[in-house]
Biopython code that builds the backbone (N, CA, C, O; Angstrom):
import numpy as np
from Bio.PDB.StructureBuilder import StructureBuilder

atoms = [
    (1, "UNK", "N", (-39.794, -44.472, -38.745)),
    (1, "UNK", "CA", (-38.506, -44.652, -39.117)),
    (1, "UNK", "C", (-38.367, -46.217, -39.691)),
    (1, "UNK", "O", (-38.897, -47.086, -38.999)),
    (2, "UNK", "N", (-37.725, -46.600, -40.843)),
    (2, "UNK", "CA", (-37.618, -47.974, -41.286)),
    (2, "UNK", "C", (-36.221, -47.978, -41.658)),
    (2, "UNK", "O", (-35.627, -47.007, -42.125)),
    (3, "UNK", "N", (-35.661, -49.263, -41.400)),
    (3, "UNK", "CA", (-34.415, -49.751, -41.597)),
    (3, "UNK", "C", (-34.272, -50.279, -43.002)),
    (3, "UNK", "O", (-35.098, -51.120, -43.359)),
    (4, "UNK", "N", (-33.502, -49.965, -43.696)),
    (4, "UNK", "CA", (-33.354, -50.416, -45.065)),
    (4, "UNK", "C", (-32.158, -51.549, -45.179)),
    (4, "UNK", "O", (-32.238, -52.629, -45.765)),
    (5, "UNK", "N", (-31.081, -51.038, -44.496)),
    (5, "UNK", "CA", (-29.952, -51.968, -44.548)),
    (5, "UNK", "C", (-29.208, -51.870, -43.251)),
    (5, "UNK", "O", (-29.251, -50.781, -42.680)),
    (6, "UNK", "N", (-28.524, -52.860, -42.696)),
    (6, "UNK", "CA", (-27.885, -52.823, -41.500)),
    (6, "UNK", "C", (-26.614, -53.739, -41.552)),
    (6, "UNK", "O", (-26.410, -54.478, -40.588)),
    (7, "UNK", "N", (-25.660, -53.741, -42.714)),
    (7, "UNK", "CA", (-24.718, -54.354, -42.922)),
    (7, "UNK", "C", (-23.580, -54.492, -41.930)),
    (7, "UNK", "O", (-22.767, -53.578, -41.796)),
    (8, "UNK", "N", (-23.494, -55.792, -41.124)),
    (8, "UNK", "CA", (-22.329, -55.919, -40.254)),
    (8, "UNK", "C", (-22.282, -54.767, -39.344)),
    (8, "UNK", "O", (-21.279, -54.078, -39.160)),
    (9, "UNK", "N", (-23.587, -54.575, -38.704)),
    (9, "UNK", "CA", (-23.659, -53.479, -37.780)),
    (9, "UNK", "C", (-23.547, -53.728, -36.282)),
    (9, "UNK", "O", (-23.926, -54.768, -35.744)),
    (10, "UNK", "N", (-23.006, -52.708, -35.659)),
    (10, "UNK", "CA", (-22.996, -52.788, -34.161)),
    (10, "UNK", "C", (-23.267, -51.301, -33.878)),
    (10, "UNK", "O", (-22.610, -50.407, -34.410)),
    (11, "UNK", "N", (-24.277, -51.083, -33.005)),
    (11, "UNK", "CA", (-24.890, -49.703, -32.454)),
    (11, "UNK", "C", (-25.943, -49.210, -33.472)),
    (11, "UNK", "O", (-26.439, -49.986, -34.289)),
    (12, "UNK", "N", (-26.236, -48.055, -33.412)),
    (12, "UNK", "CA", (-27.051, -47.490, -34.543)),
    (12, "UNK", "C", (-28.537, -47.783, -34.121)),
    (12, "UNK", "O", (-29.401, -47.680, -34.991)),
    (13, "UNK", "N", (-28.863, -48.112, -32.940)),
    (13, "UNK", "CA", (-30.529, -48.220, -32.668)),
    (13, "UNK", "C", (-31.019, -46.779, -32.428)),
    (13, "UNK", "O", (-30.246, -45.823, -32.371)),
    (14, "UNK", "N", (-32.239, -46.696, -32.302)),
    (14, "UNK", "CA", (-33.142, -45.512, -32.051)),
    (14, "UNK", "C", (-33.465, -45.621, -30.698)),
    (14, "UNK", "O", (-34.085, -46.627, -30.352)),
    (15, "UNK", "N", (-33.102, -44.605, -29.691)),
    (15, "UNK", "CA", (-33.501, -44.723, -28.543)),
    (15, "UNK", "C", (-34.575, -43.700, -28.074)),
    (15, "UNK", "O", (-34.591, -42.527, -28.446)),
    (16, "UNK", "N", (-35.398, -44.215, -27.289)),
    (16, "UNK", "CA", (-36.560, -43.485, -26.708)),
    (16, "UNK", "C", (-36.260, -43.433, -25.123)),
    (16, "UNK", "O", (-36.806, -44.286, -24.424)),
    (17, "UNK", "N", (-35.541, -42.613, -24.612)),
    (17, "UNK", "CA", (-35.366, -42.622, -23.041)),
    (17, "UNK", "C", (-36.448, -42.450, -22.195)),
    (17, "UNK", "O", (-36.249, -42.766, -21.021)),
    (18, "UNK", "N", (-37.696, -41.969, -22.536)),
    (18, "UNK", "CA", (-38.790, -41.872, -21.681)),
    (18, "UNK", "C", (-39.930, -42.872, -22.169)),
    (18, "UNK", "O", (-41.078, -42.735, -21.745)),
    (19, "UNK", "N", (-39.666, -43.664, -22.873)),
    (19, "UNK", "CA", (-40.614, -44.816, -23.366)),
    (19, "UNK", "C", (-40.549, -46.061, -22.287)),
    (19, "UNK", "O", (-39.492, -46.526, -21.863)),
    (20, "UNK", "N", (-41.647, -46.442, -21.979)),
    (20, "UNK", "CA", (-41.797, -47.844, -21.221)),
    (20, "UNK", "C", (-42.715, -48.758, -22.044)),
    (20, "UNK", "O", (-43.900, -48.475, -22.224)),
    (21, "UNK", "N", (-42.085, -49.962, -22.582)),
    (21, "UNK", "CA", (-42.987, -50.792, -23.194)),
    (21, "UNK", "C", (-43.446, -51.987, -22.393)),
    (21, "UNK", "O", (-44.179, -52.848, -22.880)),
    (22, "UNK", "N", (-42.968, -52.022, -21.064)),
    (22, "UNK", "CA", (-43.444, -53.145, -20.094)),
    (22, "UNK", "C", (-42.835, -54.451, -20.655)),
    (22, "UNK", "O", (-43.426, -55.532, -20.650)),
    (23, "UNK", "N", (-41.521, -54.226, -21.165)),
    (23, "UNK", "CA", (-41.082, -55.619, -21.680)),
    (23, "UNK", "C", (-40.771, -56.729, -20.763)),
    (23, "UNK", "O", (-40.462, -57.855, -21.153)),
    (24, "UNK", "N", (-40.856, -56.400, -19.628)),
    (24, "UNK", "CA", (-40.441, -57.448, -18.493)),
    (24, "UNK", "C", (-41.590, -58.574, -18.697)),
    (24, "UNK", "O", (-41.316, -59.766, -18.556)),
    (25, "UNK", "N", (-42.792, -58.164, -19.011)),
    (25, "UNK", "CA", (-44.017, -59.028, -19.264)),
    (25, "UNK", "C", (-43.778, -59.998, -20.398)),
    (25, "UNK", "O", (-44.296, -61.112, -20.324)),
    (26, "UNK", "N", (-43.014, -59.658, -21.473)),
    (26, "UNK", "CA", (-42.996, -60.527, -22.632)),
    (26, "UNK", "C", (-41.509, -60.364, -23.191)),
    (26, "UNK", "O", (-41.197, -59.345, -23.807)),
    (27, "UNK", "N", (-40.597, -61.404, -22.957)),
    (27, "UNK", "CA", (-39.314, -61.365, -23.222)),
    (27, "UNK", "C", (-39.051, -61.378, -24.762)),
    (27, "UNK", "O", (-37.950, -61.007, -25.168)),
    (28, "UNK", "N", (-39.930, -61.753, -25.560)),
    (28, "UNK", "CA", (-40.136, -61.700, -27.168)),
    (28, "UNK", "C", (-39.544, -60.484, -27.712)),
    (28, "UNK", "O", (-38.916, -60.479, -28.771)),
    (29, "UNK", "N", (-39.774, -59.302, -26.883)),
    (29, "UNK", "CA", (-39.453, -57.981, -27.326)),
    (29, "UNK", "C", (-38.068, -57.972, -27.574)),
    (29, "UNK", "O", (-37.712, -57.258, -28.512)),
    (30, "UNK", "N", (-37.241, -58.562, -26.989)),
    (30, "UNK", "CA", (-35.771, -58.623, -26.829)),
    (30, "UNK", "C", (-35.133, -58.734, -28.262)),
    (30, "UNK", "O", (-34.061, -58.208, -28.562)),
    (31, "UNK", "N", (-35.988, -59.547, -29.191)),
    (31, "UNK", "CA", (-35.611, -59.747, -30.518)),
    (31, "UNK", "C", (-35.596, -58.387, -31.323)),
    (31, "UNK", "O", (-34.934, -58.289, -32.356)),
    (32, "UNK", "N", (-36.327, -57.366, -30.832)),
    (32, "UNK", "CA", (-36.523, -56.035, -31.405)),
    (32, "UNK", "C", (-35.913, -54.818, -30.712)),
    (32, "UNK", "O", (-35.590, -53.761, -31.254)),
    (33, "UNK", "N", (-35.810, -55.144, -29.426)),
    (33, "UNK", "CA", (-35.214, -54.002, -28.680)),
    (33, "UNK", "C", (-34.004, -54.283, -27.761)),
    (33, "UNK", "O", (-33.889, -55.450, -27.386)),
    (34, "UNK", "N", (-33.226, -53.523, -27.406)),
    (34, "UNK", "CA", (-32.105, -53.806, -26.495)),
    (34, "UNK", "C", (-32.853, -54.039, -25.034)),
    (34, "UNK", "O", (-33.638, -53.224, -24.550)),
    (35, "UNK", "N", (-32.492, -55.231, -24.446)),
    (35, "UNK", "CA", (-32.948, -55.492, -23.082)),
    (35, "UNK", "C", (-31.751, -55.307, -22.166)),
    (35, "UNK", "O", (-30.783, -56.068, -22.188)),
    (36, "UNK", "N", (-31.863, -54.257, -21.359)),
    (36, "UNK", "CA", (-30.885, -54.044, -20.451)),
    (36, "UNK", "C", (-31.256, -53.627, -18.946)),
    (36, "UNK", "O", (-32.457, -53.564, -18.684)),
    (37, "UNK", "N", (-30.458, -53.378, -18.077)),
    (37, "UNK", "CA", (-30.728, -53.063, -16.727)),
    (37, "UNK", "C", (-31.459, -51.764, -16.640)),
    (37, "UNK", "O", (-31.221, -50.980, -17.559)),
    (38, "UNK", "N", (-32.355, -51.353, -15.663)),
    (38, "UNK", "CA", (-32.884, -50.146, -15.613)),
    (38, "UNK", "C", (-31.860, -48.958, -15.461)),
    (38, "UNK", "O", (-30.790, -48.972, -14.852)),
    (39, "UNK", "N", (-32.531, -47.780, -16.264)),
    (39, "UNK", "CA", (-31.527, -46.768, -16.506)),
    (39, "UNK", "C", (-31.362, -45.826, -15.148)),
    (39, "UNK", "O", (-32.173, -45.912, -14.225)),
    (40, "UNK", "N", (-30.280, -44.958, -15.122)),
    (40, "UNK", "CA", (-30.037, -44.011, -13.942)),
    (40, "UNK", "C", (-30.918, -42.919, -14.181)),
    (40, "UNK", "O", (-31.325, -42.721, -15.326)),
    (41, "UNK", "N", (-31.283, -42.138, -13.172)),
    (41, "UNK", "CA", (-31.985, -40.765, -13.366)),
    (41, "UNK", "C", (-31.479, -39.825, -14.383)),
    (41, "UNK", "O", (-30.256, -39.685, -14.405)),
    (42, "UNK", "N", (-32.110, -39.222, -15.142)),
    (42, "UNK", "CA", (-31.659, -38.190, -16.126)),
    (42, "UNK", "C", (-32.601, -36.942, -15.957)),
    (42, "UNK", "O", (-33.672, -36.939, -15.350)),
    (43, "UNK", "N", (-31.974, -35.821, -16.640)),
    (43, "UNK", "CA", (-32.816, -34.632, -16.726)),
    (43, "UNK", "C", (-33.695, -34.674, -17.856)),
    (43, "UNK", "O", (-33.250, -34.890, -18.983)),
    (44, "UNK", "N", (-35.091, -34.454, -17.602)),
    (44, "UNK", "CA", (-36.104, -34.390, -18.691)),
    (44, "UNK", "C", (-36.036, -33.010, -19.458)),
    (44, "UNK", "O", (-35.427, -32.007, -19.088)),
    (45, "UNK", "N", (-36.783, -33.168, -20.595)),
    (45, "UNK", "CA", (-36.740, -31.844, -21.281)),
    (45, "UNK", "C", (-37.429, -30.693, -20.597)),
    (45, "UNK", "O", (-37.270, -29.565, -21.064)),
    (46, "UNK", "N", (-38.177, -30.876, -19.537)),
    (46, "UNK", "CA", (-38.862, -29.924, -18.824)),
    (46, "UNK", "C", (-37.843, -29.583, -17.682)),
    (46, "UNK", "O", (-38.134, -28.689, -16.888)),
    (47, "UNK", "N", (-36.823, -30.169, -17.587)),
    (47, "UNK", "CA", (-35.812, -29.678, -16.605)),
    (47, "UNK", "C", (-35.882, -30.390, -15.082)),
    (47, "UNK", "O", (-35.185, -30.072, -14.118)),
    (48, "UNK", "N", (-36.844, -31.373, -15.123)),
    (48, "UNK", "CA", (-37.036, -32.158, -13.773)),
    (48, "UNK", "C", (-36.339, -33.445, -14.087)),
    (48, "UNK", "O", (-35.919, -33.720, -15.211)),
    (49, "UNK", "N", (-36.230, -34.281, -12.951)),
    (49, "UNK", "CA", (-35.331, -35.284, -12.838)),
    (49, "UNK", "C", (-36.274, -36.779, -12.954)),
    (49, "UNK", "O", (-37.237, -36.825, -12.189)),
    (50, "UNK", "N", (-36.103, -37.693, -13.639)),
    (50, "UNK", "CA", (-36.880, -38.917, -13.859)),
    (50, "UNK", "C", (-36.027, -40.102, -14.047)),
    (50, "UNK", "O", (-34.877, -39.944, -14.457)),
    (51, "UNK", "N", (-36.452, -41.191, -13.804)),
    (51, "UNK", "CA", (-35.759, -42.523, -13.873)),
    (51, "UNK", "C", (-36.683, -43.079, -15.027)),
    (51, "UNK", "O", (-37.831, -43.456, -14.793)),
    (52, "UNK", "N", (-36.084, -43.110, -16.360)),
    (52, "UNK", "CA", (-36.954, -43.629, -17.445)),
    (52, "UNK", "C", (-36.712, -44.957, -17.477)),
    (52, "UNK", "O", (-35.695, -45.437, -16.977)),
    (53, "UNK", "N", (-37.721, -45.738, -18.128)),
    (53, "UNK", "CA", (-37.496, -47.092, -18.593)),
    (53, "UNK", "C", (-36.430, -47.172, -19.678)),
    (53, "UNK", "O", (-35.409, -47.854, -19.589)),
    (54, "UNK", "N", (-36.775, -46.396, -20.722)),
    (54, "UNK", "CA", (-36.158, -46.287, -21.905)),
    (54, "UNK", "C", (-36.148, -47.487, -22.683)),
    (54, "UNK", "O", (-36.105, -48.590, -22.138)),
    (55, "UNK", "N", (-36.188, -47.327, -24.041)),
    (55, "UNK", "CA", (-36.116, -48.442, -24.973)),
    (55, "UNK", "C", (-35.182, -47.962, -26.159)),
    (55, "UNK", "O", (-35.203, -46.832, -26.646)),
    (56, "UNK", "N", (-34.425, -48.922, -26.514)),
    (56, "UNK", "CA", (-33.711, -48.781, -27.759)),
    (56, "UNK", "C", (-34.161, -49.716, -28.956)),
    (56, "UNK", "O", (-33.981, -50.909, -28.715)),
    (57, "UNK", "N", (-34.620, -49.474, -29.997)),
    (57, "UNK", "CA", (-35.086, -50.197, -31.006)),
    (57, "UNK", "C", (-33.768, -50.647, -31.788)),
    (57, "UNK", "O", (-32.959, -49.822, -32.212)),
    (58, "UNK", "N", (-33.631, -51.921, -31.930)),
    (58, "UNK", "CA", (-32.536, -52.426, -32.839)),
    (58, "UNK", "C", (-32.682, -52.126, -34.280)),
    (58, "UNK", "O", (-33.799, -52.298, -34.769)),
    (59, "UNK", "N", (-31.731, -51.707, -35.024)),
    (59, "UNK", "CA", (-31.878, -51.317, -36.626)),
    (59, "UNK", "C", (-31.981, -52.748, -37.261)),
    (59, "UNK", "O", (-30.948, -53.269, -37.681)),
    (60, "UNK", "N", (-32.971, -53.293, -37.335)),
    (60, "UNK", "CA", (-33.236, -54.579, -38.222)),
    (60, "UNK", "C", (-33.741, -54.292, -39.686)),
    (60, "UNK", "O", (-34.810, -53.734, -39.935)),
    (61, "UNK", "N", (-32.987, -54.669, -40.470)),
    (61, "UNK", "CA", (-33.426, -54.329, -42.088)),
    (61, "UNK", "C", (-34.843, -54.867, -42.291)),
    (61, "UNK", "O", (-35.067, -55.996, -41.853)),
    (62, "UNK", "N", (-35.831, -54.194, -42.905)),
    (62, "UNK", "CA", (-37.230, -54.699, -42.986)),
    (62, "UNK", "C", (-38.243, -54.227, -41.839)),
    (62, "UNK", "O", (-39.469, -54.196, -41.951)),
    (63, "UNK", "N", (-37.480, -53.861, -40.697)),
    (63, "UNK", "CA", (-38.374, -53.467, -39.675)),
    (63, "UNK", "C", (-38.683, -51.916, -39.707)),
    (63, "UNK", "O", (-37.938, -51.209, -40.386)),
    (64, "UNK", "N", (-39.684, -51.371, -39.050)),
    (64, "UNK", "CA", (-39.884, -50.080, -38.957)),
    (64, "UNK", "C", (-40.660, -49.759, -37.667)),
    (64, "UNK", "O", (-41.317, -50.627, -37.091)),
    (65, "UNK", "N", (-40.566, -48.453, -37.216)),
    (65, "UNK", "CA", (-41.042, -48.167, -35.916)),
    (65, "UNK", "C", (-42.113, -46.865, -36.362)),
    (65, "UNK", "O", (-41.804, -46.238, -37.376)),
    (66, "UNK", "N", (-43.151, -46.529, -35.737)),
    (66, "UNK", "CA", (-44.116, -45.367, -36.073)),
    (66, "UNK", "C", (-44.292, -44.763, -34.703)),
    (66, "UNK", "O", (-44.512, -45.515, -33.754)),
    (67, "UNK", "N", (-44.213, -43.479, -34.535)),
    (67, "UNK", "CA", (-44.660, -42.687, -33.352)),
    (67, "UNK", "C", (-45.356, -41.416, -33.810)),
    (67, "UNK", "O", (-45.300, -40.972, -34.956)),
    (68, "UNK", "N", (-45.947, -40.935, -32.898)),
    (68, "UNK", "CA", (-46.506, -39.509, -33.129)),
    (68, "UNK", "C", (-45.848, -38.541, -32.190)),
    (68, "UNK", "O", (-45.819, -38.868, -31.003)),
    (69, "UNK", "N", (-45.314, -37.395, -32.548)),
    (69, "UNK", "CA", (-44.484, -36.450, -31.788)),
    (69, "UNK", "C", (-45.460, -35.495, -31.015)),
    (69, "UNK", "O", (-45.082, -34.885, -30.014)),
    (70, "UNK", "N", (-46.752, -35.387, -31.526)),
    (70, "UNK", "CA", (-47.665, -34.337, -30.929)),
    (70, "UNK", "C", (-48.937, -34.761, -30.591)),
    (70, "UNK", "O", (-49.396, -35.679, -31.271)),
    (71, "UNK", "N", (-49.568, -34.336, -29.758)),
    (71, "UNK", "CA", (-50.904, -34.578, -29.360)),
    (71, "UNK", "C", (-51.908, -33.677, -30.218)),
    (71, "UNK", "O", (-51.471, -32.681, -30.793)),
    (72, "UNK", "N", (-53.269, -34.037, -30.302)),
    (72, "UNK", "CA", (-54.119, -33.216, -31.134)),
    (72, "UNK", "C", (-54.154, -31.658, -30.737)),
    (72, "UNK", "O", (-54.430, -30.797, -31.572)),
    (73, "UNK", "N", (-53.830, -31.344, -29.298)),
    (73, "UNK", "CA", (-53.798, -29.978, -29.050)),
    (73, "UNK", "C", (-52.535, -29.392, -29.327)),
    (73, "UNK", "O", (-52.263, -28.302, -28.825)),
    (74, "UNK", "N", (-51.758, -29.962, -30.040)),
    (74, "UNK", "CA", (-50.205, -29.271, -30.371)),
    (74, "UNK", "C", (-49.215, -29.625, -29.364)),
    (74, "UNK", "O", (-48.040, -29.565, -29.725)),
    (75, "UNK", "N", (-49.476, -29.995, -28.133)),
    (75, "UNK", "CA", (-48.359, -30.317, -27.279)),
    (75, "UNK", "C", (-47.648, -31.463, -27.531)),
    (75, "UNK", "O", (-48.301, -32.358, -28.067)),
    (76, "UNK", "N", (-46.354, -31.717, -27.266)),
    (76, "UNK", "CA", (-45.589, -32.851, -27.610)),
    (76, "UNK", "C", (-45.667, -33.811, -26.514)),
    (76, "UNK", "O", (-45.921, -33.462, -25.361)),
    (77, "UNK", "N", (-45.438, -35.095, -26.887)),
    (77, "UNK", "CA", (-45.349, -36.266, -26.340)),
    (77, "UNK", "C", (-44.081, -36.434, -25.769)),
    (77, "UNK", "O", (-43.221, -36.786, -26.576)),
    (78, "UNK", "N", (-43.649, -36.256, -24.391)),
    (78, "UNK", "CA", (-42.517, -36.323, -23.829)),
    (78, "UNK", "C", (-41.827, -37.707, -24.186)),
    (78, "UNK", "O", (-40.635, -37.849, -24.459)),
    (79, "UNK", "N", (-42.702, -38.608, -24.140)),
    (79, "UNK", "CA", (-42.310, -40.136, -24.433)),
    (79, "UNK", "C", (-41.625, -40.295, -25.716)),
    (79, "UNK", "O", (-40.802, -41.200, -25.851)),
    (80, "UNK", "N", (-41.911, -39.445, -26.718)),
    (80, "UNK", "CA", (-41.408, -39.693, -28.049)),
    (80, "UNK", "C", (-40.082, -38.945, -28.137)),
    (80, "UNK", "O", (-39.480, -39.018, -29.208)),
    (81, "UNK", "N", (-39.558, -38.241, -27.148)),
    (81, "UNK", "CA", (-37.999, -37.602, -27.392)),
    (81, "UNK", "C", (-37.199, -38.942, -27.685)),
    (81, "UNK", "O", (-37.196, -39.935, -26.957)),
    (82, "UNK", "N", (-36.548, -38.792, -28.838)),
    (82, "UNK", "CA", (-35.684, -39.880, -29.260)),
    (82, "UNK", "C", (-34.335, -39.488, -29.900)),
    (82, "UNK", "O", (-34.117, -38.288, -30.069)),
    (83, "UNK", "N", (-33.480, -40.331, -30.244)),
    (83, "UNK", "CA", (-32.300, -40.024, -30.739)),
    (83, "UNK", "C", (-31.690, -41.277, -31.563)),
    (83, "UNK", "O", (-31.861, -42.426, -31.158)),
    (84, "UNK", "N", (-31.030, -41.011, -32.644)),
    (84, "UNK", "CA", (-30.466, -42.097, -33.295)),
    (84, "UNK", "C", (-28.970, -42.279, -32.779)),
    (84, "UNK", "O", (-28.115, -41.393, -32.796)),
    (85, "UNK", "N", (-28.820, -43.444, -32.365)),
    (85, "UNK", "CA", (-27.205, -43.887, -31.646)),
    (85, "UNK", "C", (-26.403, -43.997, -32.500)),
    (85, "UNK", "O", (-26.724, -44.353, -33.634)),
    (86, "UNK", "N", (-25.193, -43.720, -32.158)),
    (86, "UNK", "CA", (-23.897, -43.857, -33.111)),
    (86, "UNK", "C", (-23.673, -45.337, -33.465)),
    (86, "UNK", "O", (-23.832, -46.306, -32.722)),
    (87, "UNK", "N", (-23.306, -45.320, -34.641)),
    (87, "UNK", "CA", (-22.976, -46.702, -35.231)),
    (87, "UNK", "C", (-21.570, -47.008, -34.986)),
    (87, "UNK", "O", (-20.730, -46.274, -35.505)),
    (88, "UNK", "N", (-21.178, -48.058, -34.219)),
    (88, "UNK", "CA", (-19.723, -48.161, -33.789)),
    (88, "UNK", "C", (-19.108, -49.263, -34.762)),
    (88, "UNK", "O", (-17.939, -49.553, -34.508)),
    (89, "UNK", "N", (-19.650, -49.866, -35.740)),
    (89, "UNK", "CA", (-19.275, -50.683, -36.655)),
    (89, "UNK", "C", (-20.315, -51.082, -37.744)),
    (89, "UNK", "O", (-21.469, -51.431, -37.494)),
    (90, "UNK", "N", (-19.765, -50.986, -38.972)),
    (90, "UNK", "CA", (-20.749, -51.279, -40.097)),
    (90, "UNK", "C", (-21.338, -49.934, -40.766)),
    (90, "UNK", "O", (-20.790, -48.833, -40.705)),
    (91, "UNK", "N", (-22.473, -50.205, -41.373)),
    (91, "UNK", "CA", (-23.085, -49.173, -42.211)),
    (91, "UNK", "C", (-24.870, -49.507, -42.000)),
    (91, "UNK", "O", (-25.442, -50.568, -42.251)),
    (92, "UNK", "N", (-25.400, -48.390, -41.532)),
    (92, "UNK", "CA", (-26.909, -48.346, -41.424)),
    (92, "UNK", "C", (-27.408, -47.452, -42.326)),
    (92, "UNK", "O", (-26.848, -46.363, -42.457)),
    (93, "UNK", "N", (-28.522, -47.779, -43.070)),
    (93, "UNK", "CA", (-29.310, -47.077, -43.811)),
    (93, "UNK", "C", (-30.656, -47.163, -43.552)),
    (93, "UNK", "O", (-31.274, -48.221, -43.671)),
    (94, "UNK", "N", (-31.212, -46.011, -43.166)),
    (94, "UNK", "CA", (-32.636, -45.695, -42.771)),
    (94, "UNK", "C", (-33.310, -44.883, -43.394)),
    (94, "UNK", "O", (-32.666, -44.051, -44.034)),
    (95, "UNK", "N", (-34.731, -44.814, -43.447)),
    (95, "UNK", "CA", (-35.577, -44.019, -43.967)),
    (95, "UNK", "C", (-36.528, -43.442, -43.017)),
    (95, "UNK", "O", (-37.263, -44.127, -42.306)),
    (96, "UNK", "N", (-36.489, -41.982, -43.026)),
    (96, "UNK", "CA", (-37.495, -41.306, -42.153)),
    (96, "UNK", "C", (-38.518, -41.046, -42.997)),
    (96, "UNK", "O", (-38.282, -40.626, -44.129)),
    (97, "UNK", "N", (-39.776, -41.260, -42.560)),
    (97, "UNK", "CA", (-41.017, -40.856, -43.305)),
    (97, "UNK", "C", (-41.782, -39.956, -42.347)),
    (97, "UNK", "O", (-42.276, -40.449, -41.333)),
    (98, "UNK", "N", (-41.904, -38.680, -42.615)),
    (98, "UNK", "CA", (-42.631, -37.763, -41.952)),
    (98, "UNK", "C", (-44.114, -37.514, -42.325)),
    (98, "UNK", "O", (-44.362, -37.051, -43.438)),
    (99, "UNK", "N", (-44.914, -37.740, -41.627)),
    (99, "UNK", "CA", (-46.444, -37.607, -41.730)),
    (99, "UNK", "C", (-47.060, -36.542, -41.051)),
    (99, "UNK", "O", (-46.773, -36.343, -39.871)),
    (100, "UNK", "N", (-47.943, -35.766, -41.695)),
    (100, "UNK", "CA", (-48.719, -34.749, -40.937)),
    (100, "UNK", "C", (-50.376, -35.123, -41.297)),
    (100, "UNK", "O", (-50.688, -35.767, -42.299)),
    (101, "UNK", "N", (-51.170, -34.706, -40.497)),
    (101, "UNK", "CA", (-52.624, -34.956, -40.807)),
    (101, "UNK", "C", (-53.303, -34.101, -39.928)),
    (101, "UNK", "O", (-52.809, -33.821, -38.836)),
    (102, "UNK", "N", (-54.506, -33.609, -40.332)),
    (102, "UNK", "CA", (-55.389, -32.833, -39.682)),
    (102, "UNK", "C", (-56.695, -33.321, -39.613)),
    (102, "UNK", "O", (-57.299, -33.588, -40.652)),
    (103, "UNK", "N", (-57.229, -33.476, -38.455)),
    (103, "UNK", "CA", (-58.527, -34.055, -38.405)),
    (103, "UNK", "C", (-59.521, -32.797, -38.065)),
    (103, "UNK", "O", (-59.272, -31.970, -37.188)),
    (104, "UNK", "N", (-60.606, -32.786, -38.840)),
    (104, "UNK", "CA", (-61.523, -31.647, -38.738)),
    (104, "UNK", "C", (-63.088, -32.095, -38.424)),
    (104, "UNK", "O", (-63.965, -31.238, -38.313)),
]
sb = StructureBuilder()
sb.init_structure("model")
sb.init_model(0)
sb.init_chain("A")
sb.init_seg("    ")
for serial, (resi, resn, name, xyz) in enumerate(atoms, 1):
    if name == "N":
        sb.init_residue(resn, " ", resi, " ")
    sb.init_atom(name, np.array(xyz, "f"), 0.0, 1.0, " ", f" {name:<3s}", serial, name[0])
structure = sb.get_structure()
């Protein structure tokens, strides 16, 4: 996901509710992610309850994030569950780049 433009923007980040970056160790991450208190427990895709760390990447023009959705065995990474959050002010323009690959 690459952000092309984010004119006068509020909201609109990309949230990964199950991802833990360990941002407490390095506050410089707060330039790129929303730094907030620990989240409340939520239901996981598998139906269990978890208390995620959660990460929201800020939509900063010129920045990009990359992740893999699937393991080599075809099972998904729960940590990559994500959602684009609602823009509450301004305009966000992003670019999704879907990549696939096969290692043989």
